[in-house]
N, C-alpha and C positions, 0 to 999 in steps of 0.2 A: 817520549821521543826516544827512539832506539839509538843507543850510543854506537859510534863507529866500530868499537871493538867487540860489540855484542855478537854472539853467534847467530847465524841465520835461523836456527831452530828456536832460540830464545826470543828473537825479535818477532818471528811469525807467531809463536804461541802467545806472546804478550799482546800482540795486536788482536788476535782472536779472542783473548780473554776480556777485552774491553767491550762495552756495549756497542752494538752495531749502530751505524749512523742511520737516522730516519730516512735519509735520501740514499738509496743503494748506489746511485751513480758516484757518490763520494768515495766508494770503495775502489774505483778503477785504478787510480794512481798507486794506492797502497798494494793492491793485488799485483800490479806490474813490478813494484819494488821488491816484494817478498818472493815472487817467483824468480826474479833475477838473482836474488840472494841465494836461493836454494840451488840454482844451477851453478853458481860460482863456487859454492861450498864443496868441501871434500866429503860429500855424503855418499853412503852406499845407495844403489838404486832403490832398495827397499825403503830406506829412510826418506829419500826424496819423494817416492810415490805416496808414502804414508802421510807426509806433511802436505803434499799437494791435494790429497783427498780431504784433509781437514779444511782446505780453502774452498771446496766445491759449493757448500751452501751459500757463501757470500758471492761467489762467482755466478751462481744461478740467479740469485736475487738481482744482481747487477745486470745480467743479460736480459732478464724479464723487463726491467725498467727501461733499458735501451730499446728493446723491441716495442715497448709501448709508445716511445717517441717516434720510432721509424714507421709505425703502423699508419700514422697520419701525415707523414712527411711527403713532400714532392721533391723532384730533382731539378737542379742540383741542390744538395743539402745545404742548409744554412751553415756558416762557418763553425759555430759552437757544436752543432750536431755532428758535422764532419770530423771535428777533432775528437769527439767522444768515440766515434766508430773507429778512427785510426788507433786510438789507445786500446780499445777493445781488441782490435786485430793483433796488436802487439801482445796483449795478455793471452790470446788464444795461441799465438805462435809459441810462447813460453810454456803454456799449459800442455801443448802436445808433446813437449820434450820431457816432461816430468810426470805427467798424470797417467794413472792406470786407465782412465777413460779417454784415451787419446782419440779414438774414432769419434766419440761424441763431441769432443772439442773441435775436430775438423769439420763436422757437420754444422755446428753452430757458427764457426768462422765463415763457412761457405754461405750460409743463409744471410748473415749480417752483411757480408760483402755484396751479395746480390741486391739486398735491400738498399745498399748505399750506391749502387750503380757502378761499382768499380770492378776491375778485372781481378781474377784470383791471384793470390800471391805466388811468387816464383817458387817452383818446386812443389806446388800443392798436390798435383795429381801423382807425383812420384811418392809422396807420403801416403796418399790413399792406396796406391798400388802396393806399397810395402805392408799396409795393414791387411791386405787380402791374403788368403791362402791359395796361391795360384798353382799349387801342385796338381790340383784337380779342377774340373769345371764345376765346382760346387757353388752353393749359394754363398752370399757374401755379406750378409748382415748390414751394418751401418755403411760400409763402403758402397754396397749396392744401392742403398737409399740415396747416397750422394750422386751416383751415376744417374739414377732415375730423375732426380731433381734437376740435374744439369741437362738431361735429354729433353725435358719439358720446356726448354727455352725460357728460363726464369726471368729474363729481362722483359718478357711480354706479359708479366703478371703484375697487378697492382699490389702494394704492400700487404693488405689484409689477405689477399688470395695466396701470396707467396708464404706468409706465415702459416696459413692453413695447410698448404701442401707440405711444408716442412714437418709439421706435427703429424700429418696424415701418413707419411711414408716412413716415419722414424723407426717403426718396428716391423716394416714390411720389406726390408732390403733383401731378405732371403728369397724373395720371388723374382729377383733379377739374376739372369744367367750370364756368367762371365767366362770368357775363354781367351787363350793366347793365340790360337790359330784362326786364320780367316775362315768363316763359314763357307760352305759350298754354294749357298744361295744368298743374295743380298737381303731379300725379304724385309724383315723387321729389325735387322741388326744395325747397330751403331759401331763406329770405331773411334778410338781415342788414343792420341799420341801423348803419353804421360809426360814426356819431356818438353812439351810445348805450352802447357798451361792455357790451353784453349778449351772451348766447350766441345762435347762430342758431336760427331757428324754422322748422319745417316748414310749407310753404304749406298743406298739407292740415289742419294743426292750427289755424292762425290766420292770417288775411290780414295783409299788411304795411300800414303807414300810407300814406295818400295821398301824403304828402311825407316826404322824408328822404334821407339819403345811403345809398341802397339798392344792394346787389348781390344777385345770385341765383346759386345754385350747386347742383350735385348730385354725388353720390359713387358713382353706379351703376357706372361703369367700375372704380373702385377696389374696390368691393364684389365685382364679378365676378372681378377679379384674385385677391383673397384667398379667395374662396369655394372655389376648387379646392384651395387649400392647406389650408383647414380640413378638407375631405374626407380629405386624406392624413393630417392630424394625428389625426383621429378614428379612422382606420384603424391608428394606431400607428406611423406613420413618424416617426422622430426629427426634432426641430426642425432640427437642423444639416443634415440632408439636404435640407431644403426652402428653404434660403437665407433663414432667418428668424432674428431675434435669439435666441441660444441661452442667454442667462443665466438664463431662467426655466424651471421644469419644465413638462412637457407639459400638465398640468391647468390651470395658470395661463394658458398660451398659448391653449388651447382655449376656456376660459371667456371670456377677454377678447375674442378674435376673434369668437366666436359672437355676443356681445352687440353688438359694434361693427357687425357686418354687418347686424344688424336695423335700425340707424339709417341705414346707408349705402345699403342696397338698397330698403328700404321704411319710410320714416319713420313712426313710430307716430302715431295720432290719439288724442285724448282720448275715451274711450267712456263715462266715468262723470263725473257732475257732482260737483264738490267743494263741500261745505257748510262755511261758516265756523263755527268753534267757539270756545269760551272756557272750557274746563273742564280741571281738573288730573288728571294720572295719575301713577302711581308706576312707575318703570322700574329694571330691573337690567341693566347693560350687559355683564357678563362671563359667558361661558357656564358656567364652572366654578361661579360663585356662583349662577347660575340653578338648576343641578343641586342644589346644597346647599339652596337655598330650597324646591325641590319635594320634596326628601327630608325635610328637618327642619322645614318649616313656617316659623314666624316668626323663626327665628334669622338673624343676619347682616343685619338691616335697615339697619345703618349703612353698608352698601355700596350702598344704593339711592339714587335721586335723584328729584326732583320736576320734572315737565315740564308745559307748557301745550299743549293740542291747538289748533293754529291752524286746520286744516281737516281734513275727513275725507270719505271715500266708502266704499262697501261693502267695498272691499278694502284700504284703507290709511289712514294718518294722516300729517299733517305736524306735527311737534312742535318746540317751542322749550324749551331748557333753562332751568330756574328756579334750582335749587339742588341740591347733592349731588354725589357722585362720578360721573364720566363716562368712566372709563378704558376702553380697548379699543375705542373706536368707530371703525370703518372701514366703507366700503361693502362689503356682502357678509357682515358679521358678523350675529350673532343677539342679540336681547335679549328679556327678559321684561317684560310690561306688565300692570298691573291698575288699574282705575279707583279702587278703594278697598282698604284693607287687608282688608276682609271678603270680597273677591271673589277668585277663583282667578287664577293667572298664565296669560296667553296668550303665545304664542310668535310673534315677528315677525322678519322679515328687514329689515336696514337697506339701503334702496335707494340713498340718497344722504346725504351729510353736507356741511354748509355752515357755515363759521364766518368771520365778518368780523373778529373780534378775540377775545381770550381770554374776554370776557364774553358773547359771543353765539354760540350753537350751535344749529343747526337740523338735523333729520333727517327723511327720508321713509321710511315703513315700509310693508311689505306683510305681511298676515296669513298666517302659515304654518299655525297650528293654534290653536283656542280653548283648548287645554289640553295638558298633557304629563305624563308620569310619568318620574321619575328611575330609570333602570335602568343595568345594565352589560352589556357583551357580552364574551365570552371565546372565543378560538379554540383550536385544538388545540395551539398553540405553548405548551409548558409553561413557557418562560422569560418569556413576555409577560404583563404585568399586565392584568387586565380593563379595558376602556375605558369610561369614563362616557359615557352616551348619554341622549338624550331620546326616549321613545316618544310620538310625536305622537298626540294624540286628536282625530280629525277625524270629521265626520259620515260614516257609512258610504256608500260608493258601489260600485256593481257593477263598475265598471271600475278600481278602485283598491284596492291591498292596504294592509296596515299599513305604517307607515314609521318609520324611526329617523333621528335627527339626531345626528351625531358631528362632532368636529373633523376637518378635512380630513386625509386620510391617503392613502398609496399605495393604488391600487386593489387590492382583494382580492375574489375570488369564492368564497372557501372558506366552508363551512358554519360556523356559530358557535353558541354557547350563550347564550341570553338569561337574565340573572340579575335576577329581580324580588323585591324585599324588601317584606314587609308584616307588621307587628306582630311584628317580630323573627324572622320565618321567611323563608327564601330559597327561591324556586321556580326550578328550572332547566328551560329549554325548548329543545330542539334546533330550530334554525332554518336556513333556506337564504336567502341574499341574492337579491334580484330586481333589477329595473332601477333605474338611478340616476335619481332624480326631479329633483334639483337639486344643483348644485355651485358653490361660489364659492372664492375664495382662502382663506376661513376655515373653512367648514363644507361638509359634504355630507349630502344626504338620500337614503336609498335604501329601496326597498320590500323586504319580506321575507315569507316564509311560515313558519308553524310546522309542523314535521314531526310526523307521527303517531307515537305511541309504538309501539315494536317489542318 
């Protein structure tokens, strides 16, 4: 135990000399304590940086352990995990003040904050701006990577996708162009007011204020660099052969990169006007329970929750949670929604999730289908159990086949049997899978055709 009159240097070195804890998360509180001690001590900048550098291995191990927990977490975070992320945020704040790897600490702080669903800390973008060399419109290194990650709309990515993107762009920030003056054409540019701690905004979506601590940037070169790699990924070339982060499976990498490129190469514009609303809806957030509700009717309502519609447009809602269970919420997941208990369930894709604290949870939704039927699908594999699926009921279109929604699984192009149950009788229909309509880290939607009887 460090004595009160021990010097910060002696206390830090004594802690580092002891055997590391088998659980890296046990390092969090000691890391915070020793960084605070180094900041409070009368050390030269060189001494502080040198000691902070000695802490980096334990900090990295602790970050990796926390990322492992966040990878499989849904929002809002459970209280113990939320506490861990808050302490890690404090460690990052201290680390950026004493560490020679300040920019790397800012990027990790940003990534863990996005995974936790919280806003960036006050003054974050001003620290990023200070880390840039703004005398010229030169490349920006890790600050450029942070701008690119923020421009990709991080709240719309599931944790595995966001972790993949963080690793993907870590060394590619030099491909982001940054400047102080407003560009002549809006085009692919974003603007950011560093004093406001908000995410970047596309110029084509909304103009910047007349005054502010503004910077402008675009990610076109970054997007073009990764576009060629996406082509190879979609052709089936393994991630490892493309010099990309290989911890995630191919589908996660493709989904994350495809959506990030949309923001990097052609920032979206708002095409539909959102209308403010103030009405309640009922939501079921777990896919398995949605299936049960569609099959069994009113049973299982204790797993539903009440939400308030904040705004809406023809294709989606923004909701705020009021009461009830919210388990399983991540970007890319699916939920069921109905205005009243007397109306049928519609099926929605979770586009983004935002939570400021355990009592505040907001989601953005996109309509997938106005209704669905609980079915199962079976392959010719005799040892495999039939898979629960939702047969989406959509208005008929000449250019679109029927579609099934299932939990994300390894790609399979084999024919299957559709099992539909009605009034205690099961109907079997031979089917052939068609094109993949949509895929996230949680679900996939694919079209199919019913085969004629032979």
